[in-house]
Steps between C-alpha positions, in 0.01 A plus 500: 500500500542848638541512878496806718567578862189504721300822487735661249558548131859368505551208259775283645553286189483774236803733497497860389624502140703813569684432828411134581341595835160342579240649268157622603325418174496647151569871468500662155483153338794345689545329834680743728535603862329811634835681509584454132140561392489824697839608367390434141173688548668807654771507236253486209246740647764757588689451171823430686829464313769341715876488454684172559728515803776346285467757223824542312656161572474148366224402744258771386154355452597164652433557870368205700127532570398256771336511842819628664612750236174613338514850653862570409445591133161629396600523135575128476197410707268691266678354198440149634132577567463600137707209369285237671192659344332713767236702317551877512158558345336317791646761735386793291149361457430409862168641609477762772739770623868455572438353847212273400704179525637595838152595618372157399783334688446706815140410574425335831593131488209256494715236668827493697820615331807284447546463874244570773484874576556439871822309427619765258434783745653306791810445289537873451430574867785265588731677256425836659543370855839357403670837471246761608318393819376857553475771237293816466270478198420757238132495592269798435693822449292657777727321749849652531694175535872456453522317169873429497584129495816329619730470201837401643699256291523262796123456531399536136295210365349561158201258516400632844547861391295446184221327696491783751486770232222309323293472818536870577414588140185285510389641836531856374334419167210311659438782746510763226279312254248402767465865605431580135224236489679266259370141507729215600505354148592839353765542768662174390488615138663833586768337713583241232557787260683742729698288745852534345491881520335495843756248625795710388354824640419329830856370523639845427268667751610266779868504399491121474697458175870569571699527180801296614288206615287500185813494286620193691165328447500600134843345449368175653218517245733512201487879470126500444329804648709784355183671378363505856828634638490781246143587600595503869801722436290730282243548778773531762664778301173694510487469880119488493322649798207332678231684303658410165541135597140460611362680197705268277362201692145625447566560130623141470207366700243679280681442171193319358264787596594780257300781661647443845847434364498821294384704799774358722761551227394865476531537879851354485613731219361809675661402829839429343495817289429702813752332732774423246479782240862443396421140393248532212536132399460362853137396448570325168807330643320360805194387302690321223733324744214340692281431195746291298604228745536148363283276718691184412830647616349621829360150559828332406713719727276517806247215497588207274691296764198524729200459269686270256258402220206690645403846381485833679132510409441191712694647790317834484160326481587285801608797711208723402252221570656451846505861627482412869813287473671784318402752771605257773852495360533871572289529816786491754657808344180683395332516840790649702554760228140620527548602862598871538705413810685210341876545492637153433479296182498170688172320559382444856656178630160370603364534147620203292553551131235335282791329328595310813199271467355358182139560605514836673175682410469873465349623826161664436604807696782564255299698250639714224582861592211738455490849358467634855857400579704748707715537189214604274651846461750342261382490140344154445575317182127487432504872421705411193282206401152607380217284629309306239224323686398352832796374703510125548637312799856367498390146552 
């Protein structure tokens, strides 16, 4: 009898036939986990041809493909998918556009995810509080906040850093999409599709991904994550300015809306051609680097120890459906930054952090900043995001 975890699709007694992790049902005619099914689908749809990491020696084509090592050799992983009988034709004949499967997965949940959203969010709030009790968020671009995060080797904690970057990314994305009139369900769909690129760009913008510390973490993870390190170094070599970074974030956010994406891509190319005329390939370089990130590797390097067998989709849904808790995590650092006379980054001692109590509600007077802010002379991000329809409330 097939058994699954409560409120999830994970089958505890049926292993993935590729890597032996818990499967989530049949995908392309074989029981497999979401990771291997997604890898197989991407590889077939994009006509990928991988090279074995042991090419040229006796171990070529014989790499171990299990839960621990499945991301280390894509050639052997794809070979095993095919050997066990995963159906390539089923991938090619799936109905709908390229993102149709992801769109189906990213609809609003009809019942709780693998763990209660409040517990999941609280877990991430605790992670952030562990190393970053106060930090200035990358909220709307109309507020000139200092976005640089502490990145010393002494204080670096990868799970806390990743959680913090994710929260900032979601705050910015929710604000931007809400201004554009995008419904909550469509916001979840967009974020499920775009989060790896947005996460990396957010980390680069806030200087939260120090190379030396990531290399240490990557070595702990068996060397997995080299592709992400290369992407980070590629973007770092470009030394992107604020306008480029935010245009790239918008392009990622609207990747499933071709008209808006094309318009933003044109804006980026015009801007870069004007400001960096001696770098004709700058636009192509920046776009391809952020567009080709492997979601599984980002999850494995930054999130797997925290979310374990859960998916990023479940985490994103939980956070988006609990916006007040997400805002509360940043409130101590948002409010002081909105004051023109504020000079210190520390919260007022009489204002306890919402993380200090498990049931601290968001005070009703703490509303989101309005367009009449004293900083409204700065270009708001909404000027780059065309409105589509009536704006809906955050909650």
